[in-house]
C-alpha positions, 0 to 999 in steps of 0.5 A: 559468479561470472555473468551473474546479476544481483536485483537490487531490493525495492525495500530493505528493512534492518533492525527496525524499532518503534516504541511508544512510551514503555511499549515496544511494537516493533522489535528489530525487524530485518528483511528485504523485498525484491521489486515487482513482487506482491508482499501479503503482511499478516498477524494478528490485531495489534501485532504492529502491521499498521505501525510498520506500513506507516514507519515505512514512510515516517508517518510515524517515526521509528525509534531505530533501525534503517529503512532503505526504499526505492534506492533511499535511506528513508530514515535520513531524508530532510522534510522536502526531500522526504515529501518527494520521496512519498510521491513515489510510494502510493498508499491505500488505507481502509478509509478511503479519504476522498473528499465526499462532495467532489466528484471522482474525477475531482478526487482523482486529480488530487493525486497529481498534487506531488507534481502540481500544486495550487487550485489546478491540483484541487477542482478538475474544471481548473486542471490542465487538459493533460492532468484531466485526461491522466484522471480519466484514464486512472479512473478508466483502469479502475472501470469507473470511467462512466462514474467520473462526474458523479459525486463521491458520496453517491457511490458504493464502498467498493466504488469509493475504494477503487477512486481512491486506488485511481487517485494513488495511481495518479502519483505514478507510484513505483511501491504501493502499500496497502493497509487492509484495502479489502477491510470495509467490503463485502467478500466479492467486492473485497475480492475485485479490489485485491484482483485489481491491485495485483492486476496493477503490480503484474501490468505496471511492474510495481511492487505491493506490500499489503496488509491482509486479513483474510487467508484466501486473499493472501494466498490468491494475491501475494507472491510472499508471505510476512507474518508478525508476532511479538514485534518480529517477523515469525514467518517469511514464505513463498506464497507457493508453499503456503497452505490455508491450514498452516496460516490458520495455525499462524493466527490461532497461535497468535490469538492464544499466545 
């Protein structure tokens, strides 16, 4: 149609399979995500959600299939190109993977390692002034500028997750993968972390794929919902069309199947 435009997906997955020995975890997944969208990935424990996220950046090698992310064929990237590609993808894990004895600011500075190597990317006292300033700006965005000098092991779980998000922002990511970032947090803190992630997506025009285990967060902080079951996409719908009752039925079916 004349004058129409198409938006290239930020992520396109085709025929993605992953097996561990004789066990098939992912059974030929096909889906695509447009840019600027928050997508919740749901499913019962063991359905392959975390395996899928790891396959997308080849922390786990897919058995077969094609992954195109940010305009690149991820499955075809050589090691050096793969490292450069990963620098564009921010990952937030359940475990914060911070260095407890270092300050919040030093931990955030570590996020610059995708662009800078050596001691200057490890200790904030050795980092260039512009790197320290950017790290402070990232801490400010997550509401922790006043705790920049505090050791990470003195911070609460929610504050540590915020430091991890600030470190991820130092990568200047285009796409964010989040593996149940609220799993180890109390309900109020978990809600604040999810609001923070969605705010980053909206403010910076980023894309987010987040594994969610709380139905209320799935409904409140996503534009689209993908449901995994038996290694396949069993649910794919706009969040605006979803209801808590229907999602509970999906989970209950998976638990009892």
